[in-house]
N, C-alpha and C positions, 0 to 999 in steps of 0.2 A: 699598288700593293708592294710593301717592302719585303724583300726576300729574307729568309731565315739565315743569318750570318753563319751559323754553325754548320750549314749544309753546303755552302758555296765556297769553293776553293779560293776564289778571288776576293772574298770578303775582307775588308780592312781588319788587320789584327786587333785593333782597338775594339771593334764590335764583337769579334769572337771572344776576346777576353771578358768583356762586359757581360756577354750572354752567359758564359760559363760561371762567372761569379754570381749572377742572378739565379741561375739554375741551382747552384750549390745551396744558396740560401733557401730557395723554395722547396727543394727536395729534402732538406734536413728535417723539416717539421714532420714529414711522413715516413721517415726512415728510422725504424726502431734501433738499429745498430748505431746510427749517428746520435740519437738521443742519449744512448749509454755513454758514448764518447764525450758528449757535452758535459754531463755531470755538473760539477760546480765550476766549470771552465769560465774564466773571465779574461779576455784579451782583445787587443785591437791590432790587426795586421794591416800595415800600410804598404800597399803595392806601388811600385814605380815600374811601369811597363815601358822599357827603354825604347823599343822600336816603334811604339805608338805615341810616345810623349804623353802618356796618360798616368794620372795618379788616381788611385781608388783605395778604399779601405773596407775592411770587414770587421765589424764590432760584434763581439760575442759576450753576452752576460745573461744570467738568469735563464739559461737554456733557450735563449732567443738570439737570432742572427739578424744583422742589418748590414747592407752594403750601400755604398754611395761613392760617387766620383768626388775627387778632391783630396785635401790633406786633412787628416784628423789631428786635433791639437795635442793629443797624448797617446800616440801609438806605443804598444809594448814591444813590437818587432817591426822592422823594415825589411821587405823582400823586394829586391830589384832583379829584373831580368827581362828577356824577350818574351813577348806574348805567347809564342808557341810553347816555350818551356813552362811558363806559368799555367797555361791551359792544361797541359799534361798532368800537372800536380792537382789542379782543381777538379779534374775528371777522375782522379784516383788512379790514373794509369801508371804513374811512377811515384815512388816515395821521394820526398823533397831532398833527401840526402844524396840521391844520385846526381841530379843536375848541380847541386851544391858542390859535391866533391869533384865534379868535372869543370867547375868554374863557369857554368852557364847561368847561374843565379848567385846572388850574394844575400846574406842574412846579417842584419845588425840588430842588436837588442837581445831580447829574450829568445834564445835559440830554441828552447823547448816549446815556445808558442808556434814556431814554424813547424816543428814536429807534430804538434797537436792539429794544426791545419791539415797536414798530410794525412793524419789518422782519421780526421773527420771526413775528408774527401773519399778516402778508401771505404769508410763505413757506409757512406751514401751509395757508393758503387756496389758494395756487397749487398746492401739491402734491396737494391733494384734487381740484382741478378738472382736473389733468393726469394723473391716475391714479397 
């Protein structure tokens, strides 16, 4: 039986990041606040998880999300950083501007799409806490 990587402190950062990205995709469909944030949003966020040597992307279009490992051919924004910092953003625990201003992550491309990612993660978190 494989342990849940989000509950084990010794889980490889790559697994923790991948689990959080998958969770965000799954929970967005049932989160009313997240659906409002999605609106007409269309973007592709390319993640480079530096401490896990992992590339993944999140594609958003027509109020649908899809994530996958690898490099997307046409990302609208690139977000690079350590898994721990990216996980905090995906969990809606911190606004992306905080680790960005502290130099813990970098954003290239459409900066507003990075902000939209952060808004989406926060909306999922708020939907969970408010039923």
